[in-house]
Every structure is written in C-alpha cells, then in structure tokens.
N, C-alpha and C positions, 0 to 999 in steps of 0.2 A: 484786265485787272482794274478793279475799282480805284478811285482816287484815295480812299482810305487805305486800301491794301498797299498802294504805292508809297504813301508816307510812312506806314508801319515798316515797310522794307527799309526805308532810309533810317528810321529809328533803330531797327535791329542791327543794321550795319554799323551805326555809330556805337551802339552798346558793345558789339563784338570787337570793333577796332580798339576801343578804349578799355576793354575787359571789365565792364561795369557790373555784369552779373544781374541784369534785370530780365525778368521773364517776359516772353512775348504776350502772355495773358495780361500782365500788369500794364505793359506799354499800350496795348490795345484799349484797355479799359480807361486809362488816363487820357489817351488821345480822343476817345469818344466823348469823354467828359469835357474836353476843351472845345468841342463843337467846331464850327466853321473856321475858327482862328488858326487851325493847323494847316489850312490851305493857303494862307496869306504869307508871303515871304517874310514880311516884317514881324507880324505877330506870332509866327511859328517859332521864333528864336528869341533868346534872352540875351540882352546886352549886359554883361556882368560889370562893365565899366560905368554904367549909368546908375547912380544911387537911387533915382526915382524908380527905375525898373526893379531893382532889388527890393525896394520898399513895397512895390506892388506884389511881388512874389510873396513876401512876408505877410502883408495885410490881406490880400485877396485870396491867396491859396492856403498858406499855413494857418492863419487865424480864421479866415472866413470859411474856407472849404473843409479843412481838416479839424477845425475847432480847437486848435491849440492856443494856450494862453501866451500872451506876448511876454517874451523874456529874451535875454541875451543869447540863450541857447538857440533860438530861431535864426538869429544873424550868424552864429557860429556854424550852424548846419548848412545854411546857404553858402557860406564861404568854403566849407568843406566840399560841397558838391561842385562848386566852381573849380576848385583845385583838382578834383577827380577828373573833371572834363577837360582841364587844361585852360588856364587863364587866357592864353593866346589863341585858343580855339574860337574862331569866329562863328562857328555853327553850333552853338549850344541850343539844341532843340528844346523847346519849352516842355514837351511831353516827356522827354528823357530826364530833364532836370526835375520835373514834378514827380516822376516815377521814383527817382533816387531819393527825393525827400519823403515820399510815402514810405519807402523801405526804411529809411533812417528812423522815422518815428513809429514804425510798426503799425501803420494804418492801412495795410493791404486789405483788411476785411471790408473797408469802405468801398473797395473796387471789385469785390468778389461777385 
C-alpha cells in the first residue's frame, strides 16, 4: 500500500467514526492538493486551540486556495467544522478539515 493510500485510509476512518459524510474522492483530491505536508505528523493536523493556525486555514486555504472573500462567515465555518470534529479531538486531520470546508462552501468542483 502506498503512503498516500495509507493516509487516505486514516482520513476515511476518521470521517466514518465521526459521521462526517465526506466522499473518498473529495478526501483524496484534497489530500493530493496538500502535497507532502500530509506525511508530516505536525503539518498533517490542525491545532484548533492555536489562533495563528486557524488564521492560516482562513488566509491560506479559504481565501488563497478557494478564492473566498474575507468575512466573519469564514471564521464561523472554521468554528463549525472544529465543532463537527470535536474540540477535544487532538487528531483533526488537515485534509479532513479542508474537505469539510470545501463541502460547506460548495467548492467541490475545484477538486473534480
């Protein structure tokens, strides 16, 4: 099994465990878009208690990658996804968080 397939399996397990309803196709596309960062223990996860990390998600992904305009709705969406995954969940995989945000904003076509 390739390293990519292994991390996708981890993501699929988290999605299934939490009942998040994200397709394997979207997870795979988002993971591929993240490049080598998905193989690093630190960069593959998001620390929802770190305001700088949440700002990076907003600025680099939502605004930079998805092309969304900066607004309070972006912060609210990030908070909603963190709630869905569980605030105390220490393993919020970046690819799963990003896939949920892609779904939330209806930007799946960017990963088709």
